[in-house]
N, C-alpha and C positions, 0 to 999 in steps of 0.2 A: 568430279569430286563429290558433288551433291548426291549423285546416284549411288556411289559407293557407300557414303555415309548413311543414306536412307536404307540401303540394303542391310547394313550392319544392324540398324535399329530393328528392322523387321525380323531379322534372324534372332536377335536377342529376345524380342517379344515372343517369338515362337519357341524359345528355349534352346536355341542353337548358338553356341559360342565356340569360335575357332574350329568350326566344322563338326563339333560334337554336340549331341543333344543332351541337354541338362534336365534332370528330373526336377520339377518345381518344388518337390519336398526338400531339396537341398537348401532352399532359401527360406524355409519356414522356421520360425523361432517359437518354441513352446514354453520356454522358461527365460526369465522369471515370469510368473503369472501375476498380473497386476491385482492388488488387493481390492476387494469389493467395498465401495463407499456408497452409502445410501444418500441420495440428494435430499436436501431439506425441502419441505413444501410450505407454501404461503409465507415465505420469508424466514423459515426455520433454518438453522445451520445444518450442514451435512453431518453424517454420523461420526466422522473422525475429527471434527472441529473441537477446539478448546473454547468453551464459552467464557468470555471475559466479563460480559455484563448482560444479564437476562432480565433486568428490570427489578430485581429483588434486593440486591445488596452490593457492597463494594469489597467483598471478601478476597477478590483477586487483585486488589489494588492497594497502594499505600501512597502517602504524600511524598513528593519529591524532596520535601524538607525534613522527612523523617516522621514516623508515627502514622496513625490512621489517615486514610484519604478523607478530606473534609468537604467534598462536594455534596450537593443535595440529591437524594434519591426520593422521588415522589411520583406516584401513579405510574410506575414502571419506567420512568424517565430519569436520566442522570443529567444534572445541570451544574455548570460551573458556579461556584461561589466566588465572585471577583475578590481578588486579594488573598485568597486562601492558598495559592500556589498550585502548580501542576500536580497531576497524579501519574504514577507509573505502575506497571504490572510487577507483582512479586515474582512471577516466573519470567525467565529470560527467553529470547527468541532470536533466531538467525533468519535463514531463508524461510519465507512464509507467504501465505495467501491471507490477507486481512480483509474482513468486511466490517464496515462501521457506518452507522447512520447518524446524521447530525442535522441540527436545525438552528438557524440564527433567529434571534428574537423577532416576533411579528411586528412589534413597535420599533420602527427604525430610529436609531439614535446614532449620531456621529456620521462620519463619511470617511472614505479612503480606508486606511488600515485600522481605523477605530470603529468599524461597523461589523459586528458579528465575527470578531477575530478569535481564532484558536489555531491549533496545529496538531497534526499527527506526527510525532517524532519517532521514526523507525530506529530501533536500537538507541533511542534517547538522543540521537544526533542529527538525523537526516529528516528534514521537515517537509511534509506535504501540507501546504497551506489550507486552512479552513477560514473562509471569509465570505461575507455577504457581498457578492459582486453583481447582484441584480440591479442594473441601472446605478452602479456605483463605480466610479472611475478611480483607478489606482495604477501604480507602475505594473507593467505586464508580468514581470518575473516575480511579482509578489501577490498576484491575484489568485482566486480560488483554484486549487488543484495544481498550482505551480510547485516545482521543487524549489523552495524559497530562495530567491535571488540566484537561481541556477538555470532552470528550464521553464520557459513560458508554456502554458498549456496550449494544445492545438486549437481548442475552441473554448468558449465560455458556455458551459451547460447548466448554469445556475437556475434554480427555481426561485420563486418569490420568497421574501422573508416570511418566516413562520411556517413554511412548508418543509417536510422532511426530505433530506437528500442522502444519497448513498455514495460511498467510496468503496470500490473493490480494488485492492492493491496487491500486486504481485511483486515481491521484493527478493533480491538476491544480495546477501551480505558481502562486503569486500573480503578479500583474502590478502593476508600479509605474509611476506617472506621472513626468514629468520633475522634479517637485518632491519626489519621494520618497514621495508619498502612495500608499496602496494603492488601486488602481483596481478590481482584482478580487482577492478573497482566495483563498487556496489551498482546495481541496476534496478530500475523500478518501472513498472507499468501501472498506470492509474486509469480506472474506468469510473467516470462521474455520472451518476444517474443513467447508467447504461451506455454512455458515450465515451469512447476512447479519447483521453486527453493527454496522456503521456505514454509513448510507445517504446518501451524498453530503453529508456535513456540512462546514460551513465551518470552517476553522482560524482561530483568533483571533490567532495570532501565534506567535513563538518560544516553545518550551516553557520554563516557569519552575517550578522546585521551590518557590521562595518568591516570592510576589507574583503579579501578573496578567500574562498574556501580552501581548506587543506586537510589532508588526512592525518589522524592521530591513531596510533595503534590501539586496538581494543579487542575484547574477546569476540569469538565467533557468535556468541549469544549474549544479548543485552536486553534490558527491559524496554517495553514499548511505553512511550510517554505521551500524555495529552496535556496541552498547554493551557495555562490560565493567562489570558491576555486582557483581563479586566472586562470581559464581555460575557454575559450569561448565556453562552451557547449550550445547547442541550444535545445529549447523545442517547442512543438506544441500540439494542441488537448488535453487540460487538462480539465477533468471534474470529478465531484465527486457526489456520491449518499450518502445521510445520511441514516443510517440504524437504 
């Protein structure tokens, strides 16, 4: 049986199927041609990215409470003003590749969930936790890079407080049927400081601090939200690619 199977593989490699020689051109696809994207250099975004924050202003953002975003922009850095509320993008997004750099305060204050806490809320609902977990113990499904209270990160890849960290996030939005039932759940992959910490995990529903997550029907595209958790976390170099 093994000999027959191996023979079939060898014939296929040679372009012979069912006794007939197949022209390799028959399996070549020339269309569609992938568009050309120029990669960014030295941390710059790729040519097809939408730049959400380049260090200059908050023109792409507004307050989640309504009106202008009230976080501080200084020396090319965006910093949470505790108590001012989260900020969300004016533009809406669905499937995407998101790059965001963040930094917890160098001066360590608090512990657990009260130390350098913020969050990246995809579609304003599904949180990738931002937290200073460098020598800081907290519940595993709430630590840095967790899908908050859903998926524990594979590893803790945190840098020291005050050092810049990066998230590269690949996100697929959920799809809902006509009845409102989830046909395809959301999926997310997270790379933290170049280390894979969430590997295409399904999101179980809207993030809940108390209780279990559940899906609520929403648009295919919704704003990206950054959380104000009363900690002066800073951000820079935020860009997104629509997929």
